[in-house]
ROVO-63696 format. One record per residue: z, x, y of N, C-alpha, C in turn; residue number from 1. Coordinates in pm, 1 decimal. Layout:
% residues N
       nzz       nxx       nyy      cazz      caxx      cayy       czz       cxx       cyy    k
         Z         X         Y         Z         X         Y         Z         X         Y  NUM
...
% end
This chain:
% residues 198
       nzz       nxx       nyy      cazz      caxx      cayy       czz       cxx       cyy    k
       0.0      83.7    -119.5       0.0       0.0       0.0       0.0      87.8     125.3    1
     -91.5      60.4     216.1    -100.7     133.9     342.4     -29.3      52.3     448.8    2
      74.3     109.4     506.5     153.7      39.0     606.6     101.5      71.0     746.2    3
      86.1     -33.3     827.0      24.4     -22.9     959.1     118.0     -80.6    1063.2    4
     124.4     -14.8    1178.4     193.1     -70.2    1295.0      89.8    -107.8    1399.3    5
     107.1    -223.8    1460.0      25.2    -264.3    1573.5     101.3    -235.6    1702.4    6
      26.9    -195.3    1804.9      84.5    -168.9    1937.0      12.1    -256.5    2038.3    7
      86.7    -327.6    2121.9      24.2    -414.1    2221.5     110.7    -419.2    2347.5    8
      44.1    -452.9    2458.2     115.0    -466.6    2585.5      94.1    -602.5    2650.3    9
     -20.6    -666.6    2625.0     -56.2    -786.8    2699.7     -60.3    -911.6    2615.1   10
    -172.6    -984.8    2626.1    -183.2   -1112.9    2556.4    -199.0   -1096.8    2405.8   11
    -251.4    -982.7    2361.8    -251.5    -950.6    2219.9    -353.5   -1023.4    2136.1   12
    -469.1   -1060.0    2194.0    -568.9   -1130.6    2114.3    -621.7   -1043.7    2000.0   13
    -639.9    -914.0    2025.6    -684.6    -825.7    1917.9    -577.1    -809.6    1811.1   14
    -451.4    -801.5    1852.8    -342.2    -789.3    1756.2    -334.8    -913.2    1667.8   15
    -345.4   -1031.0    1727.7    -339.9   -1154.4    1649.5    -458.3   -1164.9    1554.3   16
    -574.8   -1120.5    1599.4    -692.9   -1120.1    1513.8    -672.0   -1029.7    1391.8   17
    -616.0    -911.4    1414.7    -590.8    -819.0    1303.8    -486.8    -876.2    1207.6   18
    -384.5    -940.3    1261.0    -282.9   -1001.0    1174.9    -344.4   -1109.5    1086.2   19
    -438.9   -1181.5    1139.7    -506.6   -1284.3    1060.6    -595.2   -1222.4     953.6   20
    -671.7   -1118.8     992.9    -770.4   -1059.9     901.8    -707.0    -974.0     792.5   21
    -591.7    -913.9     819.0    -533.8    -819.9     722.1    -496.2    -889.4     591.4   22
    -479.7   -1019.0     596.4    -440.9   -1091.7     475.1    -550.0   -1089.3     368.3   23
    -671.9   -1050.6     408.8    -782.6   -1041.6     313.0    -783.6    -909.3     237.2   24
    -694.4    -816.5     274.3    -700.8    -681.0     218.8    -571.2    -647.1     145.5   25
    -575.3    -647.9      12.1    -451.7    -634.1     -66.1    -384.5    -498.0     -56.0   26
    -458.0    -394.3     -15.6    -397.4    -260.9      -7.4    -328.9    -234.7     126.5   27
    -337.9    -330.4     217.5    -288.1    -308.9     353.5    -172.6    -402.7     385.4   28
     -83.7    -352.7     469.6      24.9    -436.8     520.4      53.3    -397.6     664.5   29
      41.8    -493.7     755.2      90.9    -470.8     891.9     238.8    -501.7     889.6   30
     319.0    -397.0     906.3     462.4    -411.8     883.5     542.5    -429.1    1011.6   31
     482.8    -399.0    1126.2     557.1    -419.4    1249.8     462.8    -423.4    1369.2   32
     511.9    -483.6    1475.5     441.4    -490.8    1602.6     529.9    -429.0    1708.6   33
     475.4    -331.5    1780.7     546.8    -264.5    1889.5     492.4    -317.2    2021.2   34
     580.9    -366.9    2107.4     543.0    -417.8    2238.7     622.8    -342.3    2343.5   35
     557.0    -304.5    2453.4     625.8    -221.8    2554.1     642.6    -291.6    2688.9   36
     623.7    -424.5    2692.4     641.6    -496.5    2818.5     726.8    -620.3    2797.0   37
     785.4    -668.2    2906.2     864.1    -791.7    2902.8     776.7    -914.4    2923.2   38
     653.2    -893.3    2966.6     568.8   -1005.6    3006.8     474.9   -1054.1    2897.2   39
     462.0    -981.2    2789.2     370.8   -1021.7    2682.3     420.3   -1149.5    2614.2   40
     329.4   -1244.6    2590.1     367.8   -1366.1    2517.7     372.6   -1346.5    2365.6   41
     336.9   -1226.7    2319.4     323.2   -1203.8    2175.4     449.5   -1232.0    2092.7   42
     568.5   -1191.8    2137.0     685.3   -1216.9    2050.0     700.0   -1363.6    2010.4   43
     680.3   -1454.5    2105.0     694.3   -1597.1    2074.3     581.4   -1644.9    1983.6   44
     459.0   -1599.1    2011.2     344.2   -1640.2    1928.7     361.0   -1590.2    1785.8   45
     398.4   -1463.0    1772.8     412.8   -1403.0    1639.8     527.3   -1468.7    1562.9   46
     636.5   -1496.4    1632.5     750.2   -1560.0    1565.4     709.6   -1693.4    1504.8   47
     624.2   -1768.3    1575.5     581.3   -1898.3    1526.0     478.1   -1886.0    1414.2   48
     387.7   -1789.4    1427.7     275.5   -1782.1    1333.4     299.4   -1685.5    1217.4   49
     373.0   -1577.6    1245.0     398.9   -1475.2    1142.1     548.4   -1444.8    1140.0   50
     629.9   -1538.4    1093.6     776.1   -1524.2    1106.2     835.0   -1405.1    1031.6   51
     763.8   -1351.0     934.3     817.6   -1238.4     857.9     783.7   -1103.3     919.4   52
     702.7   -1100.5    1022.0     662.8    -973.7    1083.1     772.2    -923.1    1176.2   53
     807.4    -796.6    1160.9     906.4    -734.7    1249.5     842.1    -705.3    1384.9   54
     900.9    -758.2    1491.2     852.9    -735.1    1626.8     957.7    -653.8    1701.1   55
     913.5    -541.8    1757.6    1005.2    -452.7    1829.2     958.3    -439.2    1973.4   56
    1039.1    -487.8    2064.8    1009.8    -471.6    2206.9    1081.3    -344.3    2253.0   57
    1003.3    -241.3    2277.8    1058.9    -111.5    2317.2    1012.7     -83.2    2458.8   58
    1098.9    -113.3    2553.1    1062.9    -101.3    2693.6    1088.0      39.9    2743.9   59
    1003.3      88.2    2833.2    1028.0     220.3    2892.3    1152.4     217.0    2979.3   60
    1223.3     326.8    2981.0    1340.9     343.4    3067.3    1293.3     400.9    3200.0   61
    1297.1     319.9    3304.5    1238.8     361.6    3431.4    1308.4     483.6    3491.2   62
    1437.1     495.0    3468.9    1508.0     612.9    3520.8    1461.9     739.2    3448.4   63
    1453.0     728.6    3315.2    1409.1     844.9    3239.4    1262.1     875.4    3263.4   64
    1182.7     772.1    3296.1    1040.8     795.2    3322.3    1019.9     894.9    3434.8   65
    1115.3     901.2    3525.3    1104.3     996.7    3636.1    1123.3    1139.6    3585.9   66
    1186.8    1154.4    3470.7    1214.4    1287.9    3416.7    1130.5    1311.6    3290.7   67
    1175.2    1250.3    3182.4    1108.6    1274.4    3054.1    1091.8    1143.1    2979.2   68
    1043.7    1041.6    3053.2    1039.4     907.4    2997.9     949.7     892.1    2877.6   69
     836.3     961.2    2875.1     744.9     944.5    2762.7     810.2     991.8    2634.0   70
     874.6    1107.8    2637.2     939.9    1157.3    2516.5    1051.3    1064.2    2471.6   71
    1129.2    1012.8    2566.9    1236.7     920.4    2530.9    1179.6     794.8    2467.7   72
    1077.2     738.0    2528.8    1016.9     615.8    2476.3     955.5     640.0    2339.4   73
     882.4     748.8    2325.0     817.6     775.9    2197.6     918.4     808.3    2088.6   74
    1030.2     867.7    2124.2    1134.9     892.7    2025.0    1187.8     761.0    1969.4   75
    1204.9     662.0    2056.4    1251.7     530.7    2011.3    1144.7     460.2    1927.8   76
    1018.1     476.2    1964.8     909.2     418.2    1886.5     904.6     481.5    1747.8   77
     914.6     613.0    1741.8     906.8     683.6    1613.5    1022.5     644.5    1522.3   78
    1137.5     621.5    1579.5    1251.6     578.1    1498.9    1219.7     445.3    1428.4   79
    1154.5     355.0    1500.1    1115.0     226.8    1440.9    1007.4     248.1    1334.7   80
     907.1     329.1    1366.3     798.5     353.9    1271.5     850.8     414.7    1142.1   81
     939.7     510.6    1155.8     995.7     575.5    1037.2    1074.0     475.6     952.0   82
    1143.8     384.2    1018.3    1219.4     282.4     945.6    1131.1     191.0     863.0   83
    1008.1     171.3     908.2     912.6      88.0     834.9     818.0     170.3     747.4   84
     835.1     302.1     746.5     748.3     393.2     670.2     600.9     373.2     706.5   85
     575.8     362.7     835.9     440.4     339.8     885.9     354.7     464.0     866.7   86
     232.2     443.9     819.6     137.5     554.2     801.1      23.9     550.9     903.3   87
     -18.0     430.9     944.2    -128.3     416.0    1038.8     -83.1     333.4    1157.4   88
    -143.4     359.9    1272.1    -117.9     279.9    1390.9    -248.5     230.0    1449.0   89
    -247.9     107.2    1499.9    -365.5      49.6    1564.0    -324.3      -3.0    1701.1   90
    -384.3      54.6    1804.9    -356.0      12.4    1941.7    -443.7    -107.5    1974.6   91
    -381.1    -214.3    2019.3    -454.0    -338.6    2049.2    -414.4    -383.6    2190.0   92
    -471.2    -316.1    2288.8    -433.1    -345.6    2426.2    -299.3    -284.4    2463.5   93
    -270.4    -168.7    2408.5    -146.1     -96.0    2439.5    -175.7      -6.4    2559.3   94
    -106.3     -30.8    2669.9    -145.9      28.6    2796.7     -69.6     155.8    2833.1   95
      -6.8     216.3    2736.1      61.0     344.5    2761.3     -26.2     459.9    2710.7   96
     -24.3     569.9    2784.5     -90.6     691.2    2736.8      -5.7     751.3    2625.3   97
     -68.6     782.2    2514.0       3.4     835.0    2398.4      27.6     984.2    2417.8   98
     153.5    1024.1    2400.4     190.1    1163.9    2418.1     189.6    1242.0    2288.1   99
     214.0    1372.6    2296.8     205.8    1458.4    2177.8     305.4    1422.5    2068.4  100
     419.5    1369.8    2106.6     520.4    1338.3    2006.2     470.4    1229.2    1910.5  101
     414.7    1123.8    1966.6     363.7    1014.7    1882.9     235.7    1056.5    1810.2  102
     152.5    1134.8    1876.0      32.9    1187.2    1809.2      70.7    1270.6    1687.9  103
     170.3    1352.0    1702.9     213.5    1436.1    1591.1     266.1    1351.0    1475.3  104
     332.7    1241.8    1506.7     382.0    1154.0    1400.2     265.9    1103.7    1315.0  105
     157.7    1065.5    1381.6      42.0    1012.1    1309.7     -54.7    1121.0    1264.2  106
     -28.0    1245.1    1296.9    -113.3    1353.4    1251.6    -248.9    1357.8    1319.1  107
    -265.8    1287.6    1431.3    -389.3    1285.7    1509.5    -509.9    1235.5    1430.0  108
    -487.6    1178.5    1315.1    -597.8    1124.0    1235.3    -567.4     983.4    1185.6  109
    -457.6     924.7    1227.1    -418.5     794.1    1173.2    -375.3     696.2    1282.5  110
    -416.9     724.5    1406.0    -388.4     634.3    1516.8    -521.5     593.2    1578.9  111
    -548.5     462.3    1579.6    -679.2     408.4    1615.9    -667.6     324.6    1743.0  112
    -770.0     332.5    1827.3    -773.0     254.3    1950.2    -906.0     180.1    1961.2  113
    -903.6      68.9    2032.6   -1025.5      -3.9    2067.0   -1044.6       6.4    2216.8  114
   -1169.3      33.5    2257.4   -1197.8      51.1    2400.2   -1321.5     -29.9    2438.8  115
   -1316.9     -99.2    2554.2   -1426.0    -187.9    2592.7   -1540.4    -119.5    2667.3  116
   -1598.7     -19.2    2605.4   -1720.7      43.1    2658.7   -1786.5     121.1    2546.5  117
   -1906.7     169.8    2575.1   -1972.1     262.6    2483.2   -1929.4     403.0    2524.2  118
   -1817.9     446.4    2470.3   -1770.1     580.5    2503.5   -1878.2     682.5    2469.6  119
   -1890.1     788.1    2550.3   -1794.1     836.7    2649.8   -1804.9     774.5    2788.4  120
   -1884.4     671.4    2806.6   -1892.7     606.7    2937.5   -1771.3     517.3    2962.3  121
   -1725.9     514.6    3083.5   -1621.6     422.9    3130.4   -1490.6     434.3    3051.6  122
   -1437.9     554.3    3050.1   -1304.6     572.8    2993.4   -1201.6     510.2    3087.5  123
   -1082.5     487.7    3036.0    -973.4     438.5    3120.2    -976.6     288.0    3140.7  124
    -910.0     245.2    3246.7    -887.3     103.4    3272.8   -1010.5      33.7    3330.2  125
   -1014.1     -99.3    3313.3   -1112.3    -187.3    3376.5   -1256.3    -147.6    3343.3  126
   -1279.8    -110.9    3218.4   -1412.2     -61.6    3178.9   -1518.8    -170.4    3191.2  127
   -1488.5    -291.9    3146.7   -1587.1    -400.1    3159.6   -1624.4    -421.3    3306.5  128
   -1522.5    -429.0    3390.4   -1546.1    -458.9    3531.4   -1627.0    -348.7    3599.2  129
   -1597.1    -224.4    3566.7   -1670.4    -113.2    3628.4   -1814.7    -108.9    3580.3  130
   -1835.1    -134.4    3451.3   -1971.5    -135.9    3398.5   -2053.2    -248.7    3461.9  131
   -1992.0    -364.7    3475.8   -2061.9    -478.1    3536.0   -2097.1    -449.2    3681.8  132
   -2001.7    -391.9    3754.2   -2025.3    -359.3    3895.8   -2138.1    -257.8    3911.6  133
   -2152.6    -170.5    3812.8   -2258.9     -69.6    3817.9   -2394.8    -123.9    3773.8  134
   -2396.4    -247.4    3726.4   -2523.2    -307.4    3687.4   -2581.9    -254.0    3559.0  135
   -2496.5    -210.2    3465.7   -2548.4    -157.5    3339.4   -2630.0    -263.6    3266.2  136
   -2730.8    -220.0    3194.1   -2812.3    -311.9    3114.6   -2754.0    -332.9    2975.7  137
   -2663.9    -242.4    2936.0   -2604.2    -248.9    2802.6   -2462.9    -195.3    2809.7  138
   -2372.9    -264.0    2743.6   -2236.2    -213.7    2729.8   -2199.0    -223.8    2582.3  139
   -2071.2    -212.7    2551.9   -2034.4    -220.5    2411.2   -1886.8    -198.6    2388.9  140
   -1852.6    -186.5    2263.5   -1715.0    -168.1    2218.1   -1710.7     -43.5    2130.2  141
   -1605.9      34.8    2146.6   -1586.5     156.2    2066.9   -1451.3     151.5    1997.5  142
   -1451.0     185.7    1869.9   -1326.3     208.9    1795.9   -1318.0     359.6    1772.8  143
   -1206.2     419.4    1810.4   -1197.4     564.9    1799.6   -1055.8     608.3    1761.5  144
   -1047.6     727.3    1705.2    -917.2     788.7    1681.8    -860.8     836.9    1815.2  145
    -730.2     837.8    1825.4    -664.2     879.3    1948.3    -634.4    1028.4    1941.8  146
    -667.0    1096.8    2051.2    -629.7    1238.1    2063.3    -557.4    1257.7    2196.3  147
    -548.3    1382.6    2242.2    -470.5    1412.4    2362.2    -537.8    1364.6    2490.2  148
    -666.2    1333.8    2486.2    -737.8    1295.7    2606.8    -736.9    1146.0    2632.0  149
    -803.9    1105.7    2738.5    -816.3     964.5    2773.8    -943.2     908.3    2710.0  150
    -926.3     837.8    2597.8   -1039.2     777.4    2527.0   -1142.8     881.6    2484.8  151
   -1095.0     996.0    2436.8   -1184.5    1106.5    2399.6   -1184.6    1137.4    2250.6  152
   -1109.2    1062.4    2170.2   -1098.8    1093.9    2028.2   -1225.6    1062.9    1951.8  153
   -1236.4    1114.0    1829.9   -1356.1    1091.9    1747.4   -1388.5     943.6    1730.5  154
   -1515.2     910.6    1747.8   -1560.2     771.7    1739.8   -1577.6     730.9    1593.4  155
   -1521.8     615.3    1559.4   -1534.0     560.9    1424.2   -1642.9     454.5    1416.0  156
   -1646.3     365.6    1513.5   -1743.2     256.4    1515.4   -1781.8     225.4    1659.1  157
   -1906.0     186.3    1679.2   -1951.3     137.4    1809.1   -2048.4      22.7    1787.8  158
   -2046.4     -73.1    1880.6   -2145.4    -179.2    1878.4   -2178.6    -215.3    2022.8  159
   -2305.3    -230.5    2050.8   -2349.4    -258.4    2187.2   -2381.6    -406.6    2205.3  160
   -2386.5    -447.5    2330.4   -2434.1    -581.2    2365.1   -2505.6    -573.0    2499.0  161
   -2604.7    -661.1    2522.1   -2680.9    -653.9    2646.8   -2611.5    -728.8    2759.8  162
   -2638.0    -684.5    2879.5   -2603.6    -764.9    2996.1   -2724.4    -853.1    3025.9  163
   -2703.3    -982.7    3027.0   -2812.1   -1075.8    3051.8   -2829.6   -1100.7    3201.7  164
   -2951.1   -1131.1    3246.4   -2974.2   -1152.0    3390.4   -2887.4   -1261.6    3450.4  165
   -2850.1   -1358.8    3368.4   -2770.8   -1471.5    3418.9   -2619.2   -1449.4    3406.6  166
   -2578.5   -1336.8    3354.5   -2436.0   -1313.1    3328.6   -2352.1   -1313.1    3455.9  167
   -2241.7   -1384.6    3450.1   -2132.1   -1360.7    3543.0   -2042.0   -1254.9    3479.5  168
   -1946.2   -1205.0    3554.9   -1851.9   -1109.4    3497.7   -1779.0   -1171.8    3379.0  169
   -1741.4   -1298.1    3391.2   -1671.0   -1365.9    3280.2   -1757.2   -1373.0    3154.9  170
   -1886.0   -1403.8    3172.5   -1977.6   -1407.2    3057.8   -1983.7   -1271.1    2989.4  171
   -1996.9   -1169.1    3071.0   -2010.0   -1031.2    3023.6   -1885.8    -989.2    2945.3  172
   -1769.8   -1017.0    3001.7   -1644.1    -981.1    2934.7   -1627.9   -1059.3    2804.8  173
   -1660.0   -1188.4    2806.9   -1643.8   -1269.0    2686.1   -1733.2   -1219.6    2574.0  174
   -1856.9   -1179.8    2607.7   -1946.2   -1127.0    2503.9   -1886.9   -1000.0    2443.3  175
   -1826.6    -916.7    2527.2   -1760.5    -796.7    2476.8   -1642.1    -829.7    2388.8  176
   -1561.6    -927.5    2429.4   -1444.1    -964.1    2349.0   -1484.4   -1022.6    2214.0  177
   -1592.9   -1098.0    2213.0   -1641.0   -1150.8    2084.6   -1671.8   -1037.2    1987.2  178
   -1728.1    -929.7    2040.3   -1758.9    -814.7    1955.1   -1631.0    -742.3    1914.8  179
   -1534.8    -732.0    2007.1   -1406.5    -670.7    1971.0   -1346.6    -738.2    1848.7  180
   -1346.6    -870.6    1849.3   -1283.0    -945.7    1740.8   -1359.0    -932.6    1609.7  181
   -1486.7    -901.9    1616.3   -1564.5    -876.5    1494.6   -1548.0    -732.6    1446.4  182
   -1545.0    -638.9    1541.9   -1554.5    -497.2    1506.5   -1421.6    -437.0    1462.0  183
   -1313.5    -469.1    1531.2   -1186.6    -402.2    1498.3   -1143.6    -427.3    1353.5  184
   -1160.5    -548.7    1300.7   -1123.7    -568.6    1159.7   -1203.8    -485.0    1061.1  185
   -1317.9    -429.7    1103.7   -1393.5    -340.4    1015.3   -1309.7    -218.3     976.1  186
   -1220.2    -177.0    1065.7   -1131.2     -63.5    1033.0   -1038.3    -102.9     918.2  187
    -990.9    -226.2     918.6    -908.8    -272.1     806.6    -986.9    -265.1     675.8  188
   -1111.6    -308.4     680.2   -1196.6    -303.9     560.6   -1211.7    -161.0     511.1  189
   -1235.7     -67.6     604.4   -1252.4      72.3     564.7   -1122.5     130.2     509.5  190
   -1012.1      95.8     571.1    -883.7     143.7     519.5    -857.3      89.4     379.4  191
    -886.1     -36.2     359.4    -865.1     -95.9     228.8    -948.6     -27.0     120.9  192
   -1065.0      19.6     161.3   -1152.7      91.7      67.8   -1124.2     241.1      67.7  193
   -1022.3     282.0     143.6    -984.9     423.0     158.3   -1098.7     507.3     212.3  194
   -1187.5     444.5     290.1   -1301.5     515.4     345.7   -1261.9     613.4     455.6  195
   -1141.0     594.7     510.0   -1093.9     685.8     613.9    -999.3     791.9     558.1  196
    -994.7     802.4     429.5    -911.9     907.4     370.6    -765.5     876.4     371.7  197
    -731.7     746.2     381.1    -590.6     709.1     378.7    -535.7     735.8     244.4  198
% end
């Protein structure tokens, strides 16, 4: 059994999608959800829909953030991961930059992220909005391993979609999200088949 932790900060649509899809894969178990904000609706949604899933709200310590907050926060995250014997992590809208401590826990080969662009274009925040503002003819979704850089890790999967002449920003973003919900579960399929060397 491959144990997976999900990480999320916001509405968690990708996290909920993965929780739904993982039930099709007998070798996989999502054993916990890590949330780093007080504003995410996920704890209530997960409690109602997946009552057996462990949800851990691990908030950053703002005082320590001024000094060594990332290490403190990641130490608390790792304590939870170790308790669940987590082997893989999947970031699903997790808005914190991952530091070396957490990367080392996952061995830099077992932490996966989804990004709303065709990397290496439009790294960082607001990728859909920046691509739309630039008038790109094509955008896409990238699934990649996490490394020390900002959205620079090895690419696992990519899928493109066109910008249509009639698109509003909302249309453009929705088309991208539809692909996110199709593409990210492909990583679960590959893990179940041990295609990623798990």
